[in-house]
N, C-alpha and C positions, 0 to 999 in steps of 0.2 A: 924216524919221519920229524920234518921240519917242525917247529911251532906253527908259522904260517899254512904250512899244506894242513895240520891237523884239522885248525881252525877253519880251512874250508871245509875238512869233511864234516866237520860237524854243522857246519852251517846247512850244507846239502843234504847230510839224512835226517834234518831236524826238518827241513822246509818236507821231505817227499815224508815222513810222518806224519807231518801237519796236513798235508793234501789227503793222504789217505783215511787218514782219522777224521777230518772234515767230511768227506765219502763216506764215509759208514755213518757218521751223527746224521746223515741227512735225512728226514723227516722223523725226527726223535727228539725227546723232550729235554735231553741231555746237553746242557751248557757245553761248547767248544773250549772255552778259555778254564772248565772245571773240568773237562777232559785232558785238555792239555798238561795243564800242571799236574793231574795224575799221572799222566804219561811220565813226566818228566821224573816223578819220584820215584816211579816203579822201575826207570833206566837208572838213578841213582842209586836204590838201593841194590840192582843187579850189578855193579861195576866189581863189586868186591869178590864175584866170582872167577874163577881161575880156568882158561882155557886155553889147549896149544894149537889154536886155529890163528894162521897170522892175520889173518881179515877182521876176525873177530876182536883181536889183540890191540889193533888200529883204532879201530871204530872205538872200542873202551877208552885208549888214550886221547881219544879227540874229546869224548865227553867229560873225563876227565880235568883234563886242559879248560875246557868250557866253565865248567864248575868252580874252576879260578880264577876266572876273571877277576879282573880288579874293581871294585864296586865303580868308583869315581868313571870306569872305562861303560860299564853297562849306561849309566846315566847320561852320558854323552853322545854314546852312540843311539841308543833306544827312544831317551826320552825327548829331546827337540823333534826327532820325527813325528813322532804319536801326540805329543801334546799339541802339533801344527797343525797333522790331519784332521783330528778332534776338533780346534776349534774351527779350523777352515770350513767343515761341514757345517758348523751349527749357521741357524737361520739367524742370520744377526739382529734382524728387527725384532725377534723374538725376544731375542738375549739382551736387547736394550732394555725391552720393556718388562724385562723380570731380574737387570740388573740390581736394583735396591735389595729382594730376596734372595740373589747369587751370593752379593756382598755382604750382608748379614751372614749369611751361615756360614764365608768363607772366613771371614776376619773375625769379628767378635764371638762367634759361635765357635769357631775352631780355636781360639784362643782359651775360652772358657773349658772346653772339651781339654785341652791341653792341661789345664791349673788343675781340676777336678783329678785327670787320670793322675798326677803327680803326686797328688792329694793320696788318690787310692794306692799307690805303689808305696808310697813310705808308712801306710798303715798295714799294708798287707806283707810285703815281703820281708825277710828277717835280716838281711844286710842293713847296716847302716849307710843308706845311700843319702848323697849328699842332695840337697836341692837343685842344685844344679844338673845333678845326673837323672833326679826325674821328671825334674820339667824337660829335658833331653828326650828322654823315653817317653813321654807324652805326646811331644812334638813328633815323634815318629811313628806312632802307633794312633793319633787321632785323625789323620789326614786320609778320606777317601783317594784311592789313588784313580786317577783318569784312563789309566792302561788299563785295568780291571773292570771298573764302572761303566767306560764306554764299551768295550768289549761285549759285555753281559747284554746293555740295554739298546744295542743294535741287534740283538737277535731277537729280543723278545717284545720290545717296547714300540708300541704303533701311536702311540700319544705326544704329540710334538712338544705341548709344553710341560710335561712330565720329565721328559728325555734330557729337555734343555737346561731346566733346572738344577737335575743330580747331576748331569754333564758339566754344565757350568760351574757347580760349585766345586767338583770335583777338580778341573782343573783350575783355580783363584787358589781352592785350599790347599792345594799342594802345591805353589807358589809359597802361600802364608807358613806351612808345614817346613818347607827347607830353609825359610827366611827364620823361623822359631829355633831351629836345630842346630842352625849356624851359631846363634846368638848363645845359644844356652851349651851349648860344646864346649866352646871356650871359657864359660862361666864353670862346667866340670871338671875344668882339665886346669883351673886354678887353683893353687896351695891356701888361699884365704881367697877365698870365693868374695866379690864385692856386686851387689845386686841394687841397681839405680832403676827404677820402674822408668822414671822420664827417660833416662839414657836409652832402655831397649824399647820403648816407643819411637822417641827419635829415631834410631836407626832403623826401624821397622819402616817407619814413612819415608823414610831415606832412599833403601834398597829397592822398595817398591816403586817408588815415584822414579827414581834413577832407570829401572826394567822399563816404563811403560816408554819413557821417554826413548831411548833407544831404540824400541820397537818401534815407536812411531817415526824416529827422525829415519830409519832405513826404510820403513815403509815408504813414506812418502818421496826418498830419494829414488829407490827401485821403482817404483811405480811412474817416475818420469822417465825414466830410461825404459823402462817396458811400455808405454803410451807411444816413443818415438820409432818401435820398432813395427812393422807389416808382417803381421801371420806369421810370424819367426817362433813356433812349436818349440824346438831343441833350445834356444835359447830361454822362453820364458818358463816351461818346465825345470830346466838345468837351474834357473833361479829360486823358482819356488823351492826347491831342494837344497840349495845352498846357504839358501839366506838367514832359515832357521838355525843352523848350527852356527853362523856365525854371527848374530844376535846372542846367542845362548853362552858362545864363548865371550863373547866382548863385555857381557852385562856381567857374567861370574867371576872371569880373572882380570878383567880390567879395571872395571869399575867396583866389583865387588859389588856387585848387585844382584837382584832374582832373574836369573834366566829362562826361567817359565813364565814370569811374567811378560818378558820382553818377546817372546815366540808366541804367546796368545795374544797380544797386541797386535805384533804383526801378522798373524792371521786371521784376526778379525778387520781389521783395516782391507787386507786383499777382499776376505770374503765380500764386506759392505760395501764403501764408498769406491775402493777399489777395484770392484769386479770389471768395472765398464772399461776398464785402462788394458784389461787382457783384451788380445786379439778375439774375436769371437769364436772364431774356429777352432782356438784353442783350449776352452774352457771344458769341453768335455773332455778331451785326452788329456787333460790336468785330473780332473776327478778321477780318472780313471787311475791314471797314473797312482795319484795319492789313494786311490782304494785300494791297489793291488800292494803298492809298500805296505801298508797299514796290514793288511792280513800275513804277509810276509814278515814283518817285525813282531806283530802279536806271537806269532807261532813262535818264534824265537825266542822271546822274553818270558813266555810264560812254561816252555820247557826249561829254561834255563833256570828261572825260581823254583823249580820242581827239582831241579840237579843240585842246587845250592842246597835246598832245607835236607835233603835226605843225605847228601854226601858230607857235609861240614857239622853238624848236628852230632848225629849217631843217635846211643841209649842216653836219655837223661834219667836221673832218677826217680821218683814217684812222687816226689815231694815238689822237684819242679813243673811237672806234668798238673800236679794240682795246683800251685801257683797260675800254672797257665788257664787252666779251666775258670779260676777267680777272677783273672785279668780280661779271659775275653770276655763273661758274663758282664763285668764291669763296666769294660768301653762300650757295650750293645745300652747297657741302663743308661749309661751317662748319656753319650748322643742320643737315646728316645728320650730323655730327661730336659737335655739342652733343646732339642728342637719342638718338644712340647711346650718348654717355657717361652722359645719365641715365637709360640703361633700368633698369641695377640697381636706381633709386629708384623710375622710373613702375612697373617690372613688378611691384613688393611694396605698391606704395598705390592708393588709388582702386579700382578692377575690374581693374586690370593691363592689361599693353600686349602684343601679339605682336610677333614681327618684321615679320609681314606689314602689321600696321598703323601700326608705327612708320614703315615706306617710306612709306606713304600719306600721314601724317604731316609726312614731312619735302618728298614732292614737293607736297604739299598747302601749301605757305606761299606763298600769291599775296599779291604787293604791291598797293596800287591807289590809292584815290582819296587816303586820307591820305598814305598817302608822297608824292604828289604837290605837297599842299597845304601840307604842310610846307615842301618844296622852293620852292614858289613863294615862301612866306614868306623862305625865305633871298634866294633871288634878288632879292625887294625890299628887302633891311636895307640901306642904304648905309653900315652900319660895316663891311662886311665888304669884302674884295678886287673886283674887278668877276669878276677871273678864276676866284676863287675860286667865287664865286658862280653863274656861267654853266657850270662845270664840275659841280657838285652839281645843276643842274636836269636838264643833259645826261644824267648819270648815273642820277639816281633814277627819269628820266622812262623811260630806256630798259631799266632793269630791271622798272619796273612792265607796260611791254607784252611784254619776254620773258616776265618769269612768268605773265602772263595768254595771252598765245598760247602760251606752248611748255608750261608745267607744265599751264595750264587744258584747253586742246586735247587734251593725251594722258592726261587722268586719267583719262578713262574704260577708255582701253589698258592703264595701270597695273592698276588696278583688276580688270579681268578677267585680266589675268596672274597677278595675286596670288589669284582667287579672291574675291574681295571684292565683284566685283557682284553676288551672289547671296548669296541668307540662309544662315546656318548651316545644316547638315542636320539639326539638330533641330528649327530652325524650319521649314526648307524641309518635312519630315513633318507638322508640326503646321499649315503652310498649306497642304497638300494634301488634310489632313482636310476643312479649311474648303471647298477647290475642292468635296470632292466633295458635301458639303452644298447648295451653290450649284447647282451639276449636276445632284443630285436635285430639287432644286426647276425648276428649267428643264424636266425630263424630266417632271414632274404637268403644268406649264403647257402642257408641248408635247403631250399628249395631250388638255388641256382643248382647245387652237385646233385640232386636227383633227376634233373634232367640232363644228366650227364649220360652218353651213352657208356663211357668207362668205366660207370660207376654204377653200375647196375645190380650189382650181387651185394650191395651194401649192406648190413644188417642193421638197420633205421633204430630199431627199439633200443638195442645196447648204445649207439652212437647217443640217443637223445639222452639213455639215462646218466652218460659220462660227461657231455660236451655242453649239450643247450639247460640253461638254468635260470631261475629268472631271482632275482633279490628278495629276501624276507620282506614282507610286510608289517607294518606294526603298527596294531589298531589303536592302540592307546594316543592320547590325545598330547602334541608337545610342540610348544612355541619353537618351528623351526626357522623362525624368520629372521634370526640373528645367524643360525649357522648358514641360512640360502644365501645371506647378502654376500657372506666372508668367503662362500665359495665361490662366488660369481668376483669378488675381487681378486681373491686368489687366481683363476682363470683369466683375469684381466691383466695381471702382472706377469703370469707365464706368457700370456702373449706377447707381453713387449720383449722379454727374453727372445723368445723363439726371432723376433722379426728381427733385435741385436743379431743373434746368432745366422741368418740369414743375410748379414748386410744391410739391410732395410731402415734400419735405425742408427741413429748415429750415437755414439758415446754419452755426449752432452745429453741429447735429447731422451735415450732409455733412462739415465740418472733423474733426469725432472720427473718423470711420466712413473716408473718405479717408485720413487720417494713420496711422490702424492697417495700412490695404492696403500703404502706401509702407514702413511698418518690415517688415510681412510680406516685403515683396522685396528687403528689406536681404539682402546674401549668399544663402544657397542659401534659395528662397522656400518659406515654411509656411504651409499655409490656418488650421492652427490651432497654438498659441493667438494669442490677440489681447489680449496684457498690458495695451498702451496704453490700451484702453478702458476696465478696468476704474479707472485711474486718474482719465479722466476723471470718472467716474460717483461719484463719492466726494461727499459733501455738506458742504458747508462747516460746521464746527461753530460757526462765529460766528454764521450766519444760525439757526442752533436755538436758540443760548444768548439773543440778544439779540429774539426775537419780540415778548417782552411789553415791552419799554424802548422810551418814547415816544419818537416822532420816528424814531430809529433802528429802531424795529421794525417800519415801514412798509417801509425798505429792507432790512433781513434776512427779511421775509417775501414780500417779490419777489424778492429773492435767492436765498432756499428754491425758490419755484415756478419759478423759471427753469429752474432746475438739476434738479428734477424732470421739465419739461416735457423740457430735453433728454437724461434719461434712457431715456424712455418713447419720444421719437421716434427716438434711436439704436440703439434694441433694435428698435422696430420696423422699423427699416429694414434692420438687422442681419439680422433673421427673413427679409422678404421678399427681401434679396441672396440669402442662403442657398436660400431654395426657387426662385429663378432659379438658380444656380449648379446645382442638384439637376439640374435639367431640362435645361443645358447639357451639364454635364460628357459625358455618354454622347458628344453628338456630336464632341467632341473629342478623345475618346479612343483609344491607337491599340494598346493594350494591353488587356486584360481585369484583370490586374493592377494594372497603372497605375490603371483607374478605379476598382477598388476601396480601396487605400489615398485616392484623393481624395476618396472618396465619406464615408468614416470621418472624414476631417480635417472635412470639410464639416457631417454631421452633428454633429459636436460644437460648431462653430459655431450649428449651429439650435438644438440641446438649451441652448445659453447663451444664446440669443438669449429665448427660449421663457421658460425660467427665470427669467429677471430681470423679464421681465412678468409672470409670475405673483406674483413678489415684490411688485411696484411695485403691482400690485394689494390685494395682501395688507398692505401697510406703508403704503400711504397711500390707504386707500378714499377720504377727503376729497378729496383729489386727481384721482381718477379719472375722475369724472365731467364736471369744468371740462377736464382736457387733452384726455380722446376727443371731447368735445363742441367743444373748438378746432379740432382737427387734423381732423375731419368737416367743420366746417365752410368750413376753408381749402381741403381738398380739392374740396369742390361749388364754392367760389368759383372755384378756378382750373378745373374742367372749363367752369363757365360762359363763363368768357373764354375758352379754346380753344374752345368751341362756338362762339362769337361770331367770332373769327378762320378757322373753318372757313366758315360761312357765307358769309362778306365772299370768302374766297377764291372761292367757289362762284357768286357773282356774286347773292346773295340777299338781300345787306345793301350798302347803300353805306359806301364807307369813311368818309363825313363822321358816319353814323349809327352804324357800329362804333364809331368813334372815343367817340363818347358817350357807347355803352351800358357801352364797357370803363374808361373813366374812372369809371364808376357803381360798376360792380364792383370797381374796385382801390381806391375809396374805402371799398368795405364791408371789405375786406382789411384796410387800414390801420386801421380803425376797429376792427375784433373784432382786431388783434394789441395794440392799445391796451388795449382791457378786458380781454383775458385777463392783463395784467400786473396789472390791480389789485386787490388785496385787501382 
């Protein structure tokens, strides 16, 4: 059977096995990634058995071929997409707040771990490893792997801050590890190695800086293009699939920079300031697409890691197993020591770090596919001693398996013992309030169902035991004001995104309002004031002074009109959001005084928005008609499009006819936008 067909068989069978395994693991405490790795190792161990069945032999051949894939191919196929998905799904605002902590862990923390691990290897292992080889191995096994870490956290962790910290560190220190590995590999292959600390630092800065620049440039150019599109989901989603591979290739092979850093930069810009450049209707499809792709790639890569470990290593002598045990314990102790040593810094920057979270951070340092891929690159480098290559591969593979199986499978237990498997108490009280709201709605629906003549035989005691529930009450006195205000602000932010998705808020207005919320969430959350909004509402002076100048005046009037449109839309959005929050606030409040303080601040926001709208009408009467007319037209056209989609969903319009109708509506939207900008 041809090689291509055998690989296709492996992909299909591996995905089917992953689907069945995920189904079996439903409602169990076994992490999916641990089970996949174990499955891959079991399959790899069974490939040596002989059989006469042609179908089984073809399956064996496909898995053998997959286990022999080139390490660079593994990195280029899986790493860009998985890193992009992980960074794209991060809460960018939280990542920015925690960036100082993430950077400390991912750069100086990673470098210190590499140096101490290298020293451990030089001390423990019997061969006379060169300094370059020891440093190279230290870089390989010191980096937490984003693929393994993210896969584990998404199954277990409901704490956004802890997840962002561990996930952000794994993304950035993965880039650091690859850069250090490349530098130390060249050092290890030199006959007379020359080590200049200053040169290594300069090269490291160059590689990372160029990676950031490439990611930023591609993000800016692509977002300008995406902004010119109008609800073209195929193009927008296809670009997000292609560009991570493009920036990874350009960085790694053209500029010899960090491809991982480029991909992370691209994804963070897309998820943050670039989010409003995508068509509102596309964002939901985009996240579903990447979530599905992440599942497929995670399934393939963990099975591949298991296959590679079981088929390429074989049985090692007892001494190597002893060395593996020592190195494994050593890297756990080293990571723990480095994080505890950095605690005085980590606790004072970003959002701080508690002792309990530091334990999870230490234990959550899983190694995975990236470490194994780097070890496979070493194993195929004939410039190195064969004994060294075999030992690097064995030790790395062993550490990957042990961290995923031992640390990964026990993570739920560790978090439970530390009390981190539940929400903080303040959040629990707020969550309980939300559960009460849900329960009240369920009780209301229950009373309606009881009066349904076709549901007279319902066993209501059984239904009540399984469905109608009320959130736990917490009698302990806890200061929930901060959490309450944060929840209100997060609800307001989601309101803006929902309005944007419905086409009721423009990209610029959404960006201004969401940015104001994220600034309000920094430190102690405050509903009022919103100082950043005022800065965005200033009319550029040049657009006023140059209105009558030939040629330039056209652009000046357009800029002036656009700014007035932004002011009106964002003020209107702010007013509607404040009205929404005023209705929502009582249902989430845990104390009358708490509600009173919150409503006072919300009322100030409401007054601020109303005053701005009134000033707009008074100071720019010549623009009121045009701005309001355009906004009304946009709302009506969005309503028309939504109605067509609803009727299509109900089967009243065929999909073919619906597409034509929606195209007509969207053409009107596009034309009305252009016409509104004409002076």
